[in-house]
N, C-alpha and C positions, 0 to 999 in steps of 0.2 A: 730574491727580491722581497722587500718589506712592504706591507700595506698597513695603514692605520684605518680602522673602522670606527666611526663615531656612533656609539650606541648608548649615550648617556641621557638622551631625552626622555621626558615623561609620557610621551604619546598622548598629549592632551586631546587631540582631535579624535582619538579612538576610545575615549572614555564613553561608557563605563567599563568596556572590556579591558582597558589597560590598567584599571585599578587592581585587577587580579593577576594579569600576565603582562610582563614588559613587552613592548612592541617587538624587539628582536626575537622573542620566544613565541610569538603568536604563530599558530600553525598555518602553513600554506599547503593545503591538501594533506600530505602525509608526514610532513616534517616541520620543525620550527623554521621560520623564515630565514634566520641567520645561517642555517645549514645550506640552504640553496645559494646564499651569497658566497659562502666559503668555497663551495664547489666551483663557482665561476672564477674566483680568484686563483685557486690552485691550478685550474686548467690552464691558466695563462702564466704560470710560473711564480706567482706571488705566494710562496710557501712559508713566509715568516710574517705572522699576522699579529698586530697589536690591537687589542680591543680597548678602546677608551670608554670606560664604563662610568655610570652614575646611578640613575634610577633603578632600583631593584637589582643591584649588581650581584647580590648573593644568588638569586635564582638563575641568573645567566652563568655565573661561575660554576655552580653545581653541575649544570648540564655540560659545559665545555671543560670539565676538569681533567679530561684525558690528555690535555696539552698538545692536541693536534695529531696524536698517533693515528687516529682513524684516517686522516687525510695525508699522512706522511709530511705533516707540516709542524711548525713550531708556533706556539701561542704565547703571548704575554697578556696579562690582565692588569690594567692600570685604572684605578678608581679615583675620580676627582672628588675632593672633599666638599666642593661647592660648585655650582654650575659655572663653566668656563666658556660658554658660547660655542660657536662652531669651530673656531680656530684655536682657542685656548687649550683644548685637550691635546692638540698636536704639539704645541709648545711644551706642554707638560711631560711629553715623552721624548723630548729632544735628544736625550742621552742615548736613545736607541736608534737614532736616525743619522747614520754616517754616510749615506749614499742616496742616490735617487730613490724616491719612495712614492707610493700611491696613497691618496686619501679617498675614502669612500663613505658617503653618508649611509647611516645604518637603517634607512627606511626606503631604500631603492631596490626593487626587484629588477634585475637586468641580465641580459645575455649580450653584452657588448664586447667587441674585440679589443680587449685591454692590451694585447700584444701590439696591435696596430697603433694604439694611442701612445704607448711607450716608444715605439719606433719613430713616430712623427715627432714626439717631444725631443728626441735626440737629434733627429735630422734638422730641426729648427734651431737647435742650440739655445733653447729657452730655459729660463729659471723655473717656469711653471707652464703647464699646458692643461687647459680645462676642457673637459668633454661637454659638448652641448647637445641638446636634443630639441627637435622642433615640436611644438604643441599647437593645438588649435586656438587656445585662449591663453596668452601669456600673462594675463593680469594678476594671477596669484603667484607668479614666480619672479625670478630675477633674470632680466634680459641682458645679454652680453652683445656688445657692438664690436665688430672686428673690421680690419681693413683687408685689402686683397692679399696681403702676406700672412693672414691669420693672426696678426698682432691685435691684442685687445686695446680698444680705444676708449671704451666707456662701459659702465655698469648702470643699469636702470632697474631699480627694485619695484616690482609690481606696478607697472605702468597701466593706465586705462587701456582697454583692448584696442580702441580706435586711435590711440596715440603711440602705441608700441612701435619702435623703429624696426623691429624684427620679431619673429616668433621663435628664435633660437634661444633657449633658456639654459641656465646653469643646471647641469644634470647631476651635480653632487659627486663628481669623480674628477680628481686632479692628480696629475703627475708633477711632483715638485722636487726641487733641489734643496739640500739642507740649508743653503745660505739664505733662503727666504725667511727662515725662522728668526734671523737677527732683527727683523723689522717688528717683532712682537715683544712685549714685556712679559716676563714670567709671573705666574701666580695671579693673573687678572683675567677677567672675561675678555675675549677677543673674537672678532667676526671676520671670516673670510670675505664675505660679500661686501660688507660696509667699511672694513678697515684694511685688512692685509692686501687684498687684490687692488683696491684703488691706490693704496700707498705704493705698491710695486709699480703701477703705471705712472704715478706722479714722479717717482724716482728715476724713471727712464729704463727700468728693468724690462727685459724682453719676456713679457707674459703673453702667451698665445692661447688660442681656443679653436676647436674644430668640431663640426657636427659629426657625431659618431653614428654608425649604422648598428642596427640590432634592436632588440626589445628593451624598453625602459618604462618603468612604472613606479611612481612614488606611492607606496602603499599606506601612507600615513593618515588616510581618512576612511570612514566606513565604506564609501562607494568604491574606492580604489583597492582597499583590502579585499572586498568581495570580488572585484574584477581580477585581482591577482590570483585568487583561488580558481576562478573560472578559467583564466588563461592557462594556468598550469594544467588543469584538468583536461582542457581541450587540446593541449599540445601547442599552444601559441607561443610559448617560451620554452627554451631548453631547460629542463629540470629533471632530476632523478626521481622518477616514479615508476620503477620497473614492474610493479604489479599490474599496471593498466594493460588491457588487451587492445586489439586493433580498433575496437569501438569506444576506447577510452572509458572503460568500466572496470570496477573492481568491487566485488562483494565478498567479504571475509567468510570463511567456512563456518565460523561460529555465529554469524548473523542469521536471524530467523525472519524470513520474509513469508508472510501468508500467501498462499497460492492465488488469492483473489486480488492481491495488491498489484497496481500498475507501476512499473518502473521504466521511465523513458529517458533517453539521452545519456550524456556522460555523467557517471556517478561514482562516488567513493563512499562505500558503506563499510565501516570498520567493524572490528571485533565486538561481539555481544550486542549489536544493535537489534532492536525488535521493531518490525514493521507489521502492524496489525491488519485485520481484514478490511477490505474496501479502501485502503489508503491509495492515494495517487502521489507518486514522486516524479518530478521532472527536473532533469539536469540542465546546465551544470549544477551539481548538488554534492555537498560534502556532509556526511554524517560521521562524526568522530566516534570513538568507542563508547558503547553503552547507551547510545541514544534510544529512546523509546518513542514511537509514533503510535498514537491511539487510533481506534477504528474510524474510518471514513475521513480522516484528516487529509488535507492537501498541502504539500510542501514543495515549492518550486524555486529553483535558482537561488538557493540559500546555503549558508554554512552554519551548522549546529555543532557546538563543541561538546566535549566529553560529558556523559551523564545527564544531558538535558532531556526534558520530557515534553511532548506535545500531546495535548488532550484530544478527546473524542471530537470529531467534526471541526477541529480547528483549521485555520487557513493561514498559510505563510507564503509570502512571495518576495523574493530578493531581500532577505532579512539576515541578521546576524544574531545568534543566540549563544550566550556564554555558558560556561561550565555549570552543570547542575541547575540551570535555570528551568523554570516551569511555565509553559504556555497552557492556560486552563482550557477546559472543554468549551468548544464553540467560540473561542477567542480568535482574534485575527491580528496579523502583523502585516502592514503594507510595505511597499518598496522602501528599502534602506532604514527600516525601523531596527533599533538595537535594544536587545534585552541583555543586561549585564549578568555576569556570573552570580549564581545564587539568587537572582531576582525571580519574581513571580508575576505573571500577567493574569489577573483574575478571570475566571470563567465568564464568557460573554463580552469581555472588554476588547477594545480595539487600540492598538498602538499604530498611529498613523504614519504616513510616509515621512521619513527623516527624523522621527521622534525617538527619544530615548526614555526608558522608564524612569520616572522621577524617584 
């Protein structure tokens, strides 16, 4: 079975982190996010995978240059020469799609039963079947309205919360038949949500949707990227992290933890990290390789990428710190503050909740 993964976006909501690392390559605990996605696809028999690439495609291609051997899968890399929207990249690889196929948004961390979704699609005899997921606030998503037979009747993009007819949103996973591609023009930007799916409904095609069970998270914003790391570390989503013990902790043998440091909760502390005297670490917490934490610093519920440094008596809570970034002595980062790769927060400075270093 073939799957098309849409990984061409620029990850604008994750800037400044995405200036350095494309979203599909951002680490979720121990591995690039896309590796976790491929795991789930292969588990459900989707072992022919087309990556529809755009932004920073070279970095992605270098990492996945083994052509799927590691997974027993086959990979294709197709790079769009200009942005083609959400559906245009699928039209762009039409020559590879000669049977039922899956489309998967490249910013969704999920452990969804794709086998059940495919089975339902075939049982319904649909040209397309959309996976839906319930959310508390649908106002930032696309709401899908269905009838009792699971047939799609309407799409409502980002309705006000108090006016949404449902909390079942488009989960970014679609099983499609090749004939739907005839509704699109080649070589132009095209949207699933605003063009193709409404066109199928208007044409009387049988487009269906169903709420799927299992974990689902759009990791495309700082808060959700942080949550994805926390959820994998805590075991809330099925993911391959074999090093973690029963307490959901792993500290590499080469990491140096001062005996006076306090380490609590689920943590991932990678190779060559240094945790100095008097430091307090509280999980869920990810320290990628080579992170240095200065004396008496406090770092809680955060993700720090490779080679970043935290100064003496600094304080970080629920933050994201990019590669080789530096948090100065006695500086502080509050909830959901983001320090991009190579950036520096001066000593004594504060990066407030939700702020990004200018």
